N, CA, C and O atoms as a GROMACS GRO file, in nm:
protein
  332
    1MET      N    1   3.900  -0.791   5.322
    1MET     CA    2   3.953  -0.658   5.306
    1MET      C    3   4.102  -0.668   5.271
    1MET      O    4   4.175  -0.746   5.333
    2VAL      N    5   4.147  -0.590   5.173
    2VAL     CA    6   4.287  -0.586   5.136
    2VAL      C    7   4.361  -0.503   5.240
    2VAL      O    8   4.324  -0.388   5.265
    3THR      N    9   4.463  -0.559   5.299
    3THR     CA   10   4.540  -0.486   5.400
    3THR      C   11   4.681  -0.454   5.354
    3THR      O   12   4.749  -0.373   5.418
    4GLN      N   13   4.729  -0.517   5.244
    4GLN     CA   14   4.863  -0.490   5.196
    4GLN      C   15   4.871  -0.521   5.047
    4GLN      O   16   4.813  -0.619   5.000
    5LEU      N   17   4.943  -0.436   4.974
    5LEU     CA   18   4.970  -0.459   4.833
    5LEU      C   19   5.116  -0.497   4.818
    5LEU      O   20   5.200  -0.448   4.894
    6ASN      N   21   5.148  -0.581   4.724
    6ASN     CA   22   5.287  -0.622   4.702
    6ASN      C   23   5.376  -0.500   4.683
    6ASN      O   24   5.344  -0.410   4.605
    7ASN      N   25   5.486  -0.496   4.754
    7ASN     CA   26   5.587  -0.390   4.744
    7ASN      C   27   5.534  -0.251   4.774
    7ASN      O   28   5.598  -0.152   4.740
    8PHE      N   29   5.421  -0.241   4.836
    8PHE     CA   30   5.366  -0.109   4.865
    8PHE      C   31   5.358  -0.084   5.014
    8PHE      O   32   5.379   0.028   5.059
    9GLY      N   33   5.326  -0.188   5.090
    9GLY     CA   34   5.312  -0.171   5.234
    9GLY      C   35   5.166  -0.174   5.274
    9GLY      O   36   5.080  -0.216   5.198
   10ALA      N   37   5.141  -0.128   5.393
   10ALA     CA   38   5.006  -0.133   5.449
   10ALA      C   39   4.910  -0.042   5.374
   10ALA      O   40   4.944   0.071   5.337
   11VAL      N   41   4.789  -0.091   5.353
   11VAL     CA   42   4.682  -0.014   5.292
   11VAL      C   43   4.602   0.054   5.404
   11VAL      O   44   4.565   0.170   5.393
   12VAL      N   45   4.576  -0.020   5.509
   12VAL     CA   46   4.506   0.032   5.626
   12VAL      C   47   4.587   0.000   5.751
   12VAL      O   48   4.664  -0.095   5.753
   13ASN      N   49   4.568   0.081   5.854
   13ASN     CA   50   4.638   0.056   5.980
   13ASN      C   51   4.554  -0.034   6.069
   13ASN      O   52   4.447  -0.080   6.029
   14ALA      N   53   4.602  -0.058   6.190
   14ALA     CA   54   4.532  -0.147   6.282
   14ALA      C   55   4.393  -0.097   6.319
   14ALA      O   56   4.308  -0.175   6.360
   15LYS      N   57   4.370   0.033   6.306
   15LYS     CA   58   4.239   0.092   6.336
   15LYS      C   59   4.144   0.085   6.217
   15LYS      O   60   4.028   0.127   6.226
   16GLY      N   61   4.192   0.032   6.104
   16GLY     CA   62   4.109   0.024   5.985
   16GLY      C   63   4.107   0.153   5.905
   16GLY      O   64   4.023   0.170   5.816
   17GLU      N   65   4.199   0.246   5.935
   17GLU     CA   66   4.207   0.374   5.863
   17GLU      C   67   4.306   0.362   5.748
   17GLU      O   68   4.407   0.293   5.759
   18MET      N   69   4.275   0.428   5.638
   18MET     CA   70   4.363   0.423   5.522
   18MET      C   71   4.496   0.490   5.554
   18MET      O   72   4.500   0.601   5.607
   19GLU      N   73   4.604   0.422   5.523
   19GLU     CA   74   4.737   0.479   5.544
   19GLU      C   75   4.759   0.597   5.450
   19GLU      O   76   4.712   0.596   5.336
   20LEU      N   77   4.829   0.698   5.497
   20LEU     CA   78   4.852   0.819   5.420
   20LEU      C   79   4.921   0.789   5.288
   20LEU      O   80   4.885   0.846   5.185
   21ARG      N   81   5.021   0.701   5.289
   21ARG     CA   82   5.094   0.668   5.166
   21ARG      C   83   5.000   0.609   5.061
   21ARG      O   84   5.010   0.642   4.943
   22PHE      N   85   4.910   0.522   5.104
   22PHE     CA   86   4.815   0.462   5.011
   22PHE      C   87   4.716   0.568   4.962
   22PHE      O   88   4.679   0.568   4.844
   23ASN      N   89   4.673   0.656   5.050
   23ASN     CA   90   4.582   0.764   5.013
   23ASN      C   91   4.647   0.853   4.906
   23ASN      O   92   4.582   0.891   4.809
   24GLU      N   93   4.773   0.886   4.923
   24GLU     CA   94   4.845   0.967   4.825
   24GLU      C   95   4.858   0.894   4.691
   24GLU      O   96   4.846   0.955   4.585
   25PHE      N   97   4.882   0.763   4.698
   25PHE     CA   98   4.887   0.682   4.577
   25PHE      C   99   4.754   0.688   4.502
   25PHE      O  100   4.752   0.707   4.380
   26LEU      N  101   4.644   0.671   4.573
   26LEU     CA  102   4.512   0.676   4.509
   26LEU      C  103   4.485   0.813   4.448
   26LEU      O  104   4.431   0.823   4.338
   27PHE      N  105   4.521   0.919   4.519
   27PHE     CA  106   4.502   1.054   4.468
   27PHE      C  107   4.577   1.073   4.336
   27PHE      O  108   4.522   1.127   4.240
   28GLU      N  109   4.703   1.028   4.331
   28GLU     CA  110   4.783   1.041   4.209
   28GLU      C  111   4.726   0.956   4.096
   28GLU      O  112   4.725   0.998   3.981
   29LEU      N  113   4.679   0.838   4.128
   29LEU     CA  114   4.617   0.750   4.028
   29LEU      C  115   4.495   0.817   3.966
   29LEU      O  116   4.480   0.818   3.844
   30VAL      N  117   4.408   0.872   4.048
   30VAL     CA  118   4.288   0.940   3.999
   30VAL      C  119   4.326   1.062   3.916
   30VAL      O  120   4.264   1.088   3.813
   31ARG      N  121   4.428   1.136   3.958
   31ARG     CA  122   4.473   1.254   3.883
   31ARG      C  123   4.521   1.213   3.745
   31ARG      O  124   4.488   1.278   3.646
   32GLN      N  125   4.600   1.106   3.737
   32GLN     CA  126   4.653   1.059   3.609
   32GLN      C  127   4.541   1.010   3.516
   32GLN      O  128   4.541   1.039   3.397
   33VAL      N  129   4.446   0.938   3.572
   33VAL     CA  130   4.333   0.889   3.491
   33VAL      C  131   4.253   1.007   3.438
   33VAL      O  132   4.218   1.009   3.320
   34ASN      N  133   4.222   1.103   3.522
   34ASN     CA  134   4.144   1.218   3.479
   34ASN      C  135   4.218   1.303   3.377
   34ASN      O  136   4.158   1.356   3.284
   35GLN      N  137   4.350   1.315   3.394
   35GLN     CA  138   4.431   1.394   3.303
   35GLN      C  139   4.434   1.332   3.164
   35GLN      O  140   4.445   1.403   3.064
   36ASN      N  141   4.426   1.200   3.157
   36ASN     CA  142   4.438   1.132   3.029
   36ASN      C  143   4.307   1.074   2.978
   36ASN      O  144   4.305   0.999   2.880
   37ALA      N  145   4.198   1.108   3.043
   37ALA     CA  146   4.068   1.058   3.001
   37ALA      C  147   4.032   1.115   2.864
   37ALA      O  148   4.067   1.230   2.834
   38PRO      N  149   3.963   1.038   2.782
   38PRO     CA  150   3.921   1.090   2.651
   38PRO      C  151   3.831   1.212   2.666
   38PRO      O  152   3.752   1.222   2.759
   39LEU      N  153   3.845   1.305   2.573
   39LEU     CA  154   3.759   1.423   2.570
   39LEU      C  155   3.639   1.393   2.482
   39LEU      O  156   3.649   1.312   2.389
   40THR      N  157   3.528   1.455   2.508
   40THR     CA  158   3.408   1.440   2.424
   40THR      C  159   3.349   1.576   2.394
   40THR      O  160   3.368   1.672   2.468
   41GLY      N  161   3.278   1.582   2.285
   41GLY     CA  162   3.210   1.704   2.246
   41GLY      C  163   3.134   1.682   2.117
   41GLY      O  164   3.131   1.570   2.065
   42THR      N  165   3.074   1.788   2.066
   42THR     CA  166   3.004   1.779   1.938
   42THR      C  167   3.079   1.859   1.835
   42THR      O  168   3.116   1.974   1.857
   43GLY      N  169   3.102   1.796   1.721
   43GLY     CA  170   3.178   1.860   1.615
   43GLY      C  171   3.326   1.829   1.625
   43GLY      O  172   3.372   1.770   1.722
   44SER      N  173   3.398   1.869   1.524
   44SER     CA  174   3.541   1.848   1.517
   44SER      C  175   3.612   1.928   1.626
   44SER      O  176   3.573   2.041   1.655
   45PRO      N  177   3.717   1.871   1.686
   45PRO     CA  178   3.792   1.947   1.786
   45PRO      C  179   3.891   2.045   1.722
   45PRO      O  180   3.941   2.136   1.789
   46GLU      N  181   3.919   2.028   1.592
   46GLU     CA  182   4.017   2.112   1.524
   46GLU      C  183   3.975   2.259   1.532
   46GLU      O  184   3.868   2.298   1.486
   47GLY      N  185   4.062   2.340   1.591
   47GLY     CA  186   4.036   2.482   1.607
   47GLY      C  187   3.945   2.515   1.725
   47GLY      O  188   3.915   2.632   1.749
   48ALA      N  189   3.901   2.412   1.799
   48ALA     CA  190   3.806   2.437   1.908
   48ALA      C  191   3.849   2.380   2.042
   48ALA      O  192   3.813   2.436   2.146
   49VAL      N  193   3.925   2.271   2.042
   49VAL     CA  194   3.960   2.203   2.168
   49VAL      C  195   4.111   2.207   2.188
   49VAL      O  196   4.188   2.157   2.106
   50LYS      N  197   4.153   2.267   2.299
   50LYS     CA  198   4.294   2.277   2.333
   50LYS      C  199   4.336   2.154   2.414
   50LYS      O  200   4.270   2.118   2.512
   51ALA      N  201   4.445   2.090   2.372
   51ALA     CA  202   4.496   1.973   2.442
   51ALA      C  203   4.639   1.947   2.399
   51ALA      O  204   4.690   2.009   2.305
   52GLU      N  205   4.704   1.855   2.468
   52GLU     CA  206   4.839   1.813   2.432
   52GLU      C  207   4.835   1.668   2.386
   52GLU      O  208   4.754   1.589   2.434
   53PRO      N  209   4.924   1.631   2.290
   53PRO     CA  210   4.929   1.492   2.245
   53PRO      C  211   4.979   1.400   2.356
   53PRO      O  212   5.050   1.446   2.445
   54PRO      N  213   4.946   1.277   2.354
   54PRO     CA  214   4.848   1.211   2.269
   54PRO      C  215   4.713   1.208   2.339
   54PRO      O  216   4.696   1.132   2.435
   55ARG      N  217   4.621   1.285   2.297
   55ARG     CA  218   4.489   1.292   2.359
   55ARG      C  219   4.386   1.240   2.260
   55ARG      O  220   4.404   1.253   2.139
   56ILE      N  221   4.279   1.183   2.310
   56ILE     CA  222   4.172   1.128   2.226
   56ILE      C  223   4.047   1.212   2.245
   56ILE      O  224   4.019   1.260   2.355
   57TYR      N  225   3.973   1.232   2.136
   57TYR     CA  226   3.850   1.309   2.139
   57TYR      C  227   3.742   1.232   2.063
   57TYR      O  228   3.765   1.185   1.952
   58PHE      N  229   3.625   1.219   2.124
   58PHE     CA  230   3.510   1.157   2.059
   58PHE      C  231   3.408   1.263   2.023
   58PHE      O  232   3.362   1.338   2.110
   59ASP      N  233   3.371   1.270   1.895
   59ASP     CA  234   3.265   1.360   1.851
   59ASP      C  235   3.134   1.285   1.869
   59ASP      O  236   3.105   1.192   1.793
   60THR      N  237   3.055   1.324   1.967
   60THR     CA  238   2.932   1.251   2.000
   60THR      C  239   2.820   1.276   1.900
   60THR      O  240   2.717   1.209   1.907
   61SER      N  241   2.838   1.370   1.809
   61SER     CA  242   2.732   1.398   1.711
   61SER      C  243   2.763   1.338   1.574
   61SER      O  244   2.680   1.349   1.483
   62ALA      N  245   2.878   1.277   1.556
   62ALA     CA  246   2.919   1.225   1.425
   62ALA      C  247   2.877   1.079   1.408
   62ALA      O  248   2.850   1.008   1.505
   63ALA      N  249   2.873   1.038   1.283
   63ALA     CA  250   2.841   0.899   1.250
   63ALA      C  251   2.961   0.810   1.282
   63ALA      O  252   3.075   0.857   1.287
   64ALA      N  253   2.934   0.683   1.302
   64ALA     CA  254   3.040   0.586   1.327
   64ALA      C  255   3.143   0.592   1.215
   64ALA      O  256   3.106   0.600   1.098
   65GLY      N  257   3.268   0.587   1.251
   65GLY     CA  258   3.375   0.593   1.152
   65GLY      C  259   3.427   0.734   1.128
   65GLY      O  260   3.530   0.751   1.063
   66SER      N  261   3.358   0.832   1.180
   66SER     CA  262   3.406   0.971   1.164
   66SER      C  263   3.394   1.046   1.296
   66SER      O  264   3.372   1.167   1.299
   67ASN      N  265   3.410   0.973   1.406
   67ASN     CA  266   3.390   1.037   1.536
   67ASN      C  267   3.510   1.032   1.630
   67ASN      O  268   3.502   1.084   1.741
   68LEU      N  269   3.620   0.971   1.589
   68LEU     CA  270   3.736   0.958   1.676
   68LEU      C  271   3.853   1.039   1.622
   68LEU      O  272   3.894   1.022   1.507
   69TYR      N  273   3.906   1.127   1.706
   69TYR     CA  274   4.020   1.210   1.670
   69TYR      C  275   4.134   1.184   1.769
   69TYR      O  276   4.111   1.153   1.885
   70VAL      N  277   4.258   1.198   1.720
   70VAL     CA  278   4.375   1.189   1.805
   70VAL      C  279   4.455   1.318   1.789
   70VAL      O  280   4.478   1.365   1.678
   71LYS      N  281   4.495   1.373   1.901
   71LYS     CA  282   4.578   1.494   1.900
   71LYS      C  283   4.720   1.452   1.867
   71LYS      O  284   4.783   1.379   1.943
   72LYS      N  285   4.770   1.496   1.752
   72LYS     CA  286   4.901   1.454   1.704
   72LYS      C  287   5.012   1.555   1.733
   72LYS      O  288   5.125   1.516   1.764
   73THR      N  289   4.981   1.684   1.723
   73THR     CA  290   5.087   1.785   1.737
   73THR      C  291   5.037   1.905   1.816
   73THR      O  292   4.917   1.931   1.826
   74GLY      N  293   5.133   1.977   1.873
   74GLY     CA  294   5.105   2.105   1.938
   74GLY      C  295   5.032   2.094   2.071
   74GLY      O  296   4.988   1.986   2.111
   75ALA      N  297   5.020   2.209   2.137
   75ALA     CA  298   4.951   2.217   2.266
   75ALA      C  299   4.834   2.316   2.260
   75ALA      O  300   4.777   2.350   2.362
   76ASP      N  301   4.801   2.360   2.139
   76ASP     CA  302   4.690   2.454   2.124
   76ASP      C  303   4.566   2.380   2.076
   76ASP      O  304   4.547   2.263   2.108
   77ASN      N  305   4.482   2.446   1.999
   77ASN     CA  306   4.357   2.383   1.953
   77ASN      C  307   4.366   2.328   1.810
   77ASN      O  308   4.263   2.298   1.750
   78THR      N  309   4.486   2.316   1.757
   78THR     CA  310   4.504   2.255   1.625
   78THR      C  311   4.590   2.130   1.640
   78THR      O  312   4.649   2.107   1.745
   79GLY      N  313   4.597   2.051   1.534
   79GLY     CA  314   4.679   1.930   1.535
   79GLY      C  315   4.599   1.803   1.560
   79GLY      O  316   4.657   1.698   1.588
   80TRP      N  317   4.466   1.812   1.550
   80TRP     CA  318   4.380   1.694   1.566
   80TRP      C  319   4.370   1.620   1.434
   80TRP      O  320   4.360   1.682   1.328
   81GLN      N  321   4.373   1.486   1.440
   81GLN     CA  322   4.360   1.405   1.319
   81GLN      C  323   4.248   1.305   1.336
   81GLN      O  324   4.240   1.234   1.436
   82LEU      N  325   4.159   1.301   1.236
   82LEU     CA  326   4.051   1.204   1.235
   82LEU      C  327   4.109   1.065   1.214
   82LEU      O  328   4.191   1.045   1.124
   83VAL      N  329   4.068   0.970   1.294
   83VAL     CA  330   4.122   0.834   1.285
   83VAL      C  331   4.026   0.747   1.207
   83VAL      O  332   4.052   0.629   1.187
   0.00000   0.00000   0.00000
């Protein structure tokens, strides 16, 4: 069992309970991963999917080579570019 991370401190206390600081770290890590996770859907995101750059979108109904988009500009539903 991991009980300490470098420069972070205790992961669990003597009772085997997760330390609050480590719990907060994990919560923030999960929030960041979820916030930046690729988006998926069917069809082009242009005019349909609102996001902020740099976000990735996979069109699950498109053929290989025409299914990956990157949000380049704006915070609305435009500014997606096919990669």
